[in-house]
N, C-alpha and C positions, 0 to 999 in steps of 0.2 A: 692307764691301761687302754690300749686302742682296740676298737672292735673291727672285725674283718667283715667286709661286704662281699657276698657271693655275686658272681656275674657269669653270663653265658660265655662259654669258650668259643673259639673260632670254628671248631668242628661242629658244635651244636648249632651255631648260626648257619653254617653251610647246609647242614642236614635240614633245618627248618625251611630255608629258602628253596631247597630242592623239592621238598614235599609240597610247599605252597605253589611252586611252579608247575608241578605235575597235576595238582588239583585244578589249577587255573586252566591249563591246557585241556584237561578233560572236560571241564565245564564249558569252555569255549567250543570244543568239538561237538559236544552234545547240543549246545544252543544252535550252532551252525547247521548241524544235521537236521535238527527239529525244524528250523526255519525253512530249509530246503525242502523237507518233506511236506510241510504245510503249503509252501508255494506250489509244489508239484500237484498236491491234492486239489488246491484251488484252481489251477490251470486245467486239470483233468475234468473236474466238475463243471467248469465253465464250458469246456469243449463239448462235453456230453449234453449240456443244456442247450447250447447253440444248435447242435445237430438235432436234438429232440424237437425244438421249436420249429426249425426250418423244414423238417421232414414230416411234421404232422399232416400237412395238406397232401403230401405225396402218398402217405399210407392211406389216408382217408379216400383219396380218389381211386387208388388201386383197388381197395376193398369194395368200392362202389361200382366197379366196372360191370357193365351190362352186356359185355361181349367177350369173346375169347381174346387173349393177349396175342398181339402180333409183334414179333421182334423186328426191329429195323436197324439199319446202319446209316450214319451220316458222315460224309467225308469232307465236309466243309462247303459242299455245293449241292450234292444230291442226296435224297432220302430213298433208300432201297429196302424192300421187304426181304427178310431172311426166312428160308425154309429150314427150321431147326432140325439138326440131326444129332442123335445121341452120341455122347462121348464116354470115355472110361472114367471120367472124374465123378466121384461119389460124394453126395452131400452128406456131411457128418450128422446132421440132425434127423433127416428122414431116411437115410440109407438108399435114396433113389439116385438116379444118374442124371448129370447135367447135360444140357444140350450145348451146342456151340453158343458162345457168348456174343452179346451185341451191346452197342452203346446207346440203344434206344428201344422204346416199346410204345405201341399205340393201341388204343382201345376206345370204346364209346361210353359216354356218361349221359345220364338223363339231363337234358338241358332245361326243359320246362314242361309244364302240363300237370294234370290233364287239361286239355282244351276242348271245348264243345265244338263239334263239327256241325255247322249250321246249314250247309248246303254242299252239293256235289253235282258237277256237270260232266258227263262223259263225252269224250271225243273219240269215237271208234276209229276214225280215219287215222289219227295219230297214236292210237292206243294209249291215251292219257286221260286223266281225270283232274278237273280243277275243283279244289275244295276251299271252302271258306271256314275259317276258325275264329272263334271268339276269344280274344286275348284279355278280356276285361277281368278275368279271375285266374288265380293260380300262376300268375307270373312272378317268379321268384327273383328275377333280376340278376341271376347268376351269370347269364351270358347276354351280351348285347351285340347285335340285335338278337331277339328271342329265337328267330328262325332264319337260317341261311341255306343257300344252295349247297348240297352235299350232306345236309342233315338227313335223318330218317324219321318218318312218321310211323309210329307203331300204334295200331288199333287193337287194344286188348281183347275186345269182345270176339274178334275173329282170329286172334293170335297171328297177325300178319304184319309185315313191315313194308314200307315203300320208300324208295329214294325220292328226295325232293329235288326236282330239276329246275324249278322256277319259284320265286316268292316275291310278293309285294305286300308291304305292311303299311296300312293307313290307320292311324289312331289305334284303336283296340281291335282292329279287324285285320286278319292275315289271309291272303289269297295265295294258295300254293298249287303247284302242278306236280303230279306223281304219275306213275304207271297206272294203267286202267285198273280200277279196284276189283272189278269182276262181280259186283253186287250193286243193287239199287238202294240208295239212301231214301228212306221213307220221309214224308213231310215231318218237320219238327214240331214238337209240342211240349207241354210241361212234363210229360212222362215218356217222351219218345225222342231220344237223341243219342248220338254216338260221341265218344270222347277219344282223343288221341294224345299220345306223348311224343315229345320231340327228343331225339337222341343226337348228340354231336360227338365227332371224333376228336380226341385229344391225344397228346403224346408227351413223354418225358425222354430227354436225350442228355447225354454227357459228351461235351466237346470243349476243348481248350480248358480242361480242369474245371468246368462249370456244369452244374446240374440245372437243366432248363425245363420249363413247363410251357408246352404249346397248347394254349387254351382253345385254338381253332385250327386243327390239323387238316385243313382242306388244301386243295391244289393251289389256291391263291393266297392262303394265309399261313401256311405251315412254317414258314421261316420266321414268323413273329413269335417271340417267346418272352417269358418272365424268368429272371434269374432266381433260382431257389437257393442254391448253395454254391460258393466258390471253393477253391483249393481242394477239389476232388482228386484223389490219387488212384481211383479205380476207373481205368479207361473203358472197360466193358463190364458193367455191373449187372446186366440183365441176362437171364437165361430161363429156360423152362425145364421141368423135371420129367423123367421117364421112370417107369416102374423097374425095368430091367435094362441091361446094356444092349439088348437086341430089340427094344420096343420100336415100332414104327413112329415116325415123326408126328402122326396125327393124334397120338395119345398124350402129347405134351400140352397140358392145360394149366397146371400150377406155375405161377411165375416165381422165380427165385431172384432175390436182390442181395448183392454183397457190395455195399457202398462204403468206401472209406474216405475220410478227409482229414486234413491237418489244420491246426489253428495257430498262427503266429502272432495274432493280435493281443494275446493274453499270456505272454511269456517274457522272461528276462534273460539276460546273457548268462545267468548262472545255471539255467536248466533248459532243457529242450522244450519245444512246443508240444502241446497236447494233440493226440490223434484219437479218432473215434471211428468205429465200424458199425454200420447198420446191416444186419442180416435178417431177412424175413422171407417167408413163403406165403404168397398171396393166391388164393383160389378165386376164379371168376365167380361173380355173384349175379343174381337176377334181381334187378330193381326197376320197375316191378314186373317187367316181361322181357324175355330174352331177345337180344339182337343177334341174329345168327352170323352176320357178316360184318367185318370191319372195313371192307373195301370202300375207298373214297370214290366219288364221282370224278 
C-alpha cells in the first residue's frame, strides 16, 4: 500500500511568492523612506547648528550696540548711508512696519575702558584738548590698537562724548586729541581722577552671498572684513521697524534681521541641501553710556 505525500500546488506557490514580494517591497520602501528622513533630519540639524554657531557673534554684537543702528548699502565699491522710510510690509511677529531694506548696518561698540585720564591740556586757538590716558588696566584686547582715529571718547561723569582726531600710543600710555572739553581737569590724586570709555564703529554687510563683519568701520579701514557666513540668500536682510505705516523715519530704532542661507556641504544627491533662516528684532542698548551719533570722522 503506497502512501500519498501532500505538496504545494502551483497556485499556492504563486500566491506565496506574490505575498513575499509585496512584503519585501513594503519593507524596502519603509527602510528607504526612513533613511531619507534620517538623512534630511541630520542635514537640517547640521545646517541649523552651523548657522547658530556662526551667528552667535553677530547677535552678541548687535545686542551690545551702544548707538542707534544706521542702515547702509554697499555696491562693491562705495558704502552709503540710507535714510530709512516706512513701507507697507508688516512684520508678523511685532505687527510693526518695515523700513526700506539694506544689505548693511553700522553701529558703535565699546572698544575698551574705562581708562584713567591722567592729564588734559587745552588749546583754545584750535579748540582742541590733548588728553593722556593710562592703558595699563582694563585693556580687554578686543580691538588692536586699543584707540584709533575715528573712535569716540565717552566720559560718563559728564555724560558727554568726543571724537578722537589724533592718537599716539607708547607702551601703556595713550595721547589723544579731541574737541575742546569745556571744563578743567583737576590735578590727579588717589581719590581724584576721571575715566573714559572708547567706542568704535563696526558694521555688518551682505555682499556676494557673504555675511561680513567690519571690526573697524572707519574711513580708512571699512573695506577690511572677516567672513562670518557664506551661501547667504538674503541680499538685503537689515531693516528697522516703525509703529505705524505713517511713522516718521526718526522713530525707527529697533533693527530687524531676516537672514537665510543654504548648506550644500552636508547633503547627498538623494535629497536637497538644508536651509536655515534667522529672524530677530534687536533693540539698541546702552553699555554703559549712550553714544548719540554713529557718524564717522
